[in-house]
N, C-alpha and C positions, 0 to 999 in steps of 0.2 A: 210049164208056167214061167220059168226063168226067161225063156225066149220071148214069151208074150210080154213080160215086164220090160225086157230090153227094147223091144219094138215100141212099146208104149212110151218109155223114157226118151227114145230117139224122136218120136213124133211130138211129144210134149216140148222137148228142148227146141226143136225146129220151129214149132208153132209159136211158142213164147218169144223166141229170139226174133223171128220175122215180125210179129206184131209189135214188139218193143221198138225196133228200129224204124218200122213204118210209122208208128204213132209219134215218136220223137221228131222225125223229120217233118211230119205233116201237121202235128198239133202242138209240139213243144212239151213242156213239163205238165203232166196231168196226174191225177190220182191213180188211174189205171196203169199208167206207165211205171209209177213207183211200185205198184203191186207186182207187175211183171218182173221188174228187176229183182225184187225181193224173192220171188219164187225161183228165179233162175239161180241166184247166188246162194240163198240160204237153204234151198231144198233140192233142186235138180242137180246142181254141182256136186253136193255131197253124195247124192244117189249115184252119180256117174263114178265117183271114187269106189263106192261099194260094188257097182257093176263090173268095173275093170279089175279090182283087186280081190273081190269075193266077200269082203267084210267092211264094215264101218266100225272101227275099233274105238276103244276108250283108253284114257290114260290110267296109270296105276291107281291114282287116288280115287277115280270114279269107280273102278272095279272093286277096290277095297271097301269103300264106305257107302256105296249106293247099290241099288238093285236095277240100275239102268241096263237094259239088255244090249249086247253087241248085235248089230244088224248083220245078218248073214244072207247074202244075195240068193243063194240056192235054197237053203233050208227054210228061210223065211219068205219064200216067194209069194205065198198066198197073202200074208200080212202086207207085203209091199204092194201087191195089187190093190188091196183095199185102201192103202195110203194114197194111191194115185187118183182115186175117184173124186175126192174133194178138190184136188188140183184141177181135174178136168171140168168139174162142175162150174167153176167160175169163168170159163172161157166165153160162154154166152154173154155174161155181164160185160166182159172186156170188149166184145164185138158190138154190143148194143148201147153201151154207156155214152152219154153226151160228151163231146170232146171240147177242150179249150182251144186256145190258139196262141202261138208263140209271138204275140204282139210286142213290138219294140217301141210302141208309142210312149214317149216320156211323160205325157200328160196323165197316163194311168198311175203314176207314182207321185202326183202332186201333193196330195193330202197325207203326207207321212213325214216322219223325222228323217234326217239325213242318215246315211249309212254310218258315218262317224258317231252320231248321237246314239244310234242303236248299239254300236260296239261298246261305247262307254257305259251304257245302261247294263249291257250283258256282263261286262267285266266286273262292274260294281256289284251285280247280283251274285256272281261267283265268289267274289271276295267276301261278301256278307255271309254266304253259305259256308265258306271256309271258317270264318270266325265263329259262327253259331254252332257248327258241328264239332269244333275242336281241332280240325285239321290244321289250322294255322299254327297251333302249338307244335306240330310235327311229332307229337308223342303218341299218336294213335294210328293203328292200321286203318285204312280207308273204310273197310267194311264194319269194323267194330265201332269206329267213330260215328258212322251213319246210324248204326243200331242204337247207340247211346243217345244220339241226337233225337231220334224218334221217341225213345223212352222218356226223355226229360221234358220235351216240349209237346209231345202228343200230336194232335191234329194241326197245330200251328206249324210244326216241322214238316208234316206231310204237305201242307199247302205251299210252304216256301219251296220245297223240293219240286213240286209240280210247276210252280211259277218259273223257277230257274230252267227247268226242262223245256217249258214252252218258249222261253226266251232263246234257248239254244236253237230251236227250230226256226224261230223268226230271224235271228241274225244270219244263219246259214242262207235262208231264202233271200234275205235283203242283199247280202253280198253277191249272190248269184244273179239277182235281177240287175244290180249295178254293173256287173261284168257283161251280161248279155246285151244291155243297152249301150255299152261302150263307155261308161263312166269310170270303170276300173280297168286297168291293164291286166294282162295275164299274170305278170309277176306280182302285182299288188294283190290280186285275188288269191294267188297261191300263198303269199306271205301271210295274209290275214287268216286264211284257212288253216295254215300250219299253227299259228298262234292259238286259234280256237281249239284245234285238235289237242295240243299240248295241255291246255287248261282243262279240257274235259277228261283227258286221260288221267290227269293228276287228281281231279276232284271226284271222279266217279269210279276210277279203276275199271272202266268199261270201254270197249272198242266200238260200240254200236254207232256213236255219233261220227266216228271216222268213216263208217260205211255210208252214212247219209251224205257226208261231205264228198266222199269219193264218187258216189252216184250222181250227185248234183253237178260236180265238175265234169263227169263223163257226158251227161246229156248236153251240157253247155258247149262242150267241144264238138259234139255231134252236130248240134244246131248251127254252130259257126263253121262247120266243115274243116276243123283243124285236125285232120287225120294224122299228120306227122306228130303233133303233140300227143295224140292218143297212143301212137306207137311208142313214143318215148316213155309215156306213163306206164305202158305195159312192161317195158324193159325194167324200169325202176321199181315196179311193183314186186319184183322177185326179192331184192334185199329188204324192201319194206315189209313184204309178207313174212320173211324170215323173222324180223323183229317182232311182228305182231303174233307170230305163232309161239314165241317164247315169252310173250308179255305176261302170261299167267304166273311166271316165276318172278318177273321184274316187279310187278305191282306190289308184291308182298313186302318189298323193301322200300317203297317210295316214301313212307311216312315214319320210318323208324328213328330218324335223327331229329332231336328237339330243336333244330335250327331252321326256322322258316325263312330261308334266304336262298339265293341262287346256289351258293356253295353247298348248303345243307341238302337242298333238293337233288343237286347233281351227285352228291356223295351217296345218297340213298339209291338213286337210279343206277349209279355205277356199281354199287354192291349187288343190286339185282341182276345186272348184266353179267357180272363175274359168276354169280351163282348159276345163271342160265347157261353160260358157256361150259361150266363144269358138268352140268346135267347133260348137255349135248355130247360132251366127251365120253361120259359114262354110258349114255344110251345110244350114242351114234346118231348120225343124221338119217332120219326116216322120211322119205319123200311123201309117203301117205300121211304121216303125222303132220308134216308141213302144210299140206293142202287142207287137211281136216282142221288144223289150228286156225287158218285164216278165214274159214267159212263157218266157224262155230258149229261144226257138224254134230256135236252132242245133242243139239235140239232135234235133229232128225232121229237119233237113237231114242230120244224121249218120245217123240211122235210114234215111232215104231212100237215102243212099249205100251203106249196108250191104246193103240189099235189091237195089240195082243190081249189086253186085259179088260178094258172098259166094255161093258155090255156082255162080258163072258164070265169073268170072276169078280168084277166090280161094277156096281150099278152106275148108270149115267147120272149126272148132276142136274139135268133139266134146267139149265140157266142160272144155277146158283152163283157161279163166279162172275156172271154179268151183272149181278145185283149190286156189286160194289159201286157202280155208277151212281146209285141213288143213296147209298148209306155210308160212303167213305168218310163223310164229315162227322159221323157219330163216333165219339171216343170208344175204344174197345173196353175201357174201364166201366162204361155204362152198359155195354152189350158184349159180353165175353165171347158169345157164339156168333158174332157178326161174320158174314161171309168173307172168306179170305180170297185174295187174288189167285188166279190160276197157277202162277209160278210157285206159290207157297203150298197150294193143295197138292200139286204133283210132287213137290219135294218131300212132303210128308208121306206120300204114297211110295215113292221110289228111294227115299233116303231118310227113313224115320229116325235114324240115330244121329243125324246132322241137323239140329234144329235151326241153324242160321242159314241154311242153304235155300236157294230158289232156283228153279229150273225152267228154262224157256221151252215152250211147247209149240210155238208158231200158232197162227190163227187157226190153222187146220186142226192141230191137236186140241186146241181149246174148244172149238165147236164140236169135235168128235167126243170129247169128254162130256160135254153137256147134252148133245142131241144124237150121237151115233150117226147112222146113215141118213137120218132126217136132215142132217146138216147139208146134205147135197142139195137140198131145196132152200134151206134157211140161209146158208152162207152167201150164195150169189145175190139173193134178195137183200140181205143186210148190207152188203158192199154197195149195191146200187143205191139204196136209201142213204147211206153215209155219204157217198159221192155227191148225190143231188143236194143233200143238206149242206155240205161244205161249200159247194159251188154257190149256193144262195146266201150263205152266212158270211163267208169271208169277203172282204172288199176286193173289187176287181183290180187286176194289174199283174205285172210280172212277179211281184213278191207273192201274190195270191197263188199264181201258177206253181211256183217253187214250193210253197207250203203244201199245196195239194200233192205234189210229187213226193216230197219227204214224208208226208202223212201216209201215202200209199205204201211206201217202203216200210214205215214204222209199224203199220197195222199188221204186217206179216210177222214182225219180230216181237212187238209189245203185247202184253195182255190187253184185251179189247177194252175193258173198263178203264184201265190206265190211259190208253190211247184217247178215248173219248174225253176224259177229264183234261188231258193235255190240250186237246183241240179246243175245248170250250174256253179254257183259260187263255189260249193264244188268240182266239176270236175276240174275247173281251179286251185283251191288251191292245189289239189292233183297232178295236172300236174306240177305246180311250185315246189312242194315238191320233186317230182321224179327228176326233172332237177337239183335242188339244191343238193340233196343227191348224185346223180351221179357225179356232179362237185366236191363235197367234197371228194368223194371216189377216183376220178381220181387224185386229187391233192395229196392225201395221198400216192397213188401209185407212183407218180412222184418223191416225196421227200424221198422215201425209200432208205437207204444207200446200195450201192452195196457191195457184199461180198468181203473181201480182198483176194488177191492171197496168197496161201500157200507159 
């Protein structure tokens, strides 16, 4: 069975890689290309680590406080085989889905605010979230501050968080569309992306938006045929990956100093780096841990545990976690048994003693928890319907194409209900933007002076 799994992994990696590069060169940023990159990086890459080393391990904290299983390539061969099936099931969707086009027509971006305006709106929204959640005081750990924010403001806090998350996706897409159309230089694009990365790292304590930014930069360089820049990026990804692999230690120190200033922030980050270096000296440099850290491989361990248990020792949920799409706006104080998001459900199952924990399952794990092997049919149909709906809902243009790409990447990583809420809010923001831009444009046309008669 292990040999069959290795052959399957090789074929899947080759197939997804070939389809990804072919689609990017032919169609540009699309929803399906985002899905392919998400599968390659978040699932197949960690499974290669398991295939080459024999296991996909966990850090000491996960082993101590959770029931997340260690993925064993040989002993867990049958479970791994079942994990491959949902990944295989979406290939027909990728082959048959309608494609976009990498249009560089500047007219496609006429009815929108400038990139500078979007950047100002985004930074203002992050600053508002800092203030509202208490992070601006510097006295709270990022996760505790987030929890207290939700407890104090309820659904208003949830909505604010969703809006800011949607703005993050929009600003990344807007920057990339400006770069691809030639309005931003490579250095300007990288500088703005670095700024956004630092802001999101500090405000969320989460690396996922760095993945979205890195993926968007990668496909932009592929489209522009800047292969030397891609090679340089691969070289620099090694030290960058090292930093990201120890970020779990650094982020614990980011908000411990009550001085919301550059010096206060840097002091907290420096303390985290010192602690991380001490941990590395104690534990030694582990190449496997390095690669697992940058790919967030624990989500594959979680998916492995789901396939081991659901439908065998634990009943399927039959769509319960997807119901959040319709009921998220109802305060939990009014409905205590309101369906939880999949990350909370799985955390309660695999880490019942850690009430604040949430665990990423990937979309394959979420659909398996809900529908088991029936997801082999439901998942590709769902992705096709989401793709078609987004294509018809979002305004056309390069920004639209990049939002589609980031959305494809995001749906692999995010809970499906959260993802759909993000996209609905992003579509509403873009609709308001077009209405506002057209209103301003019409007002300018109305007040144009008429030419004087000769």
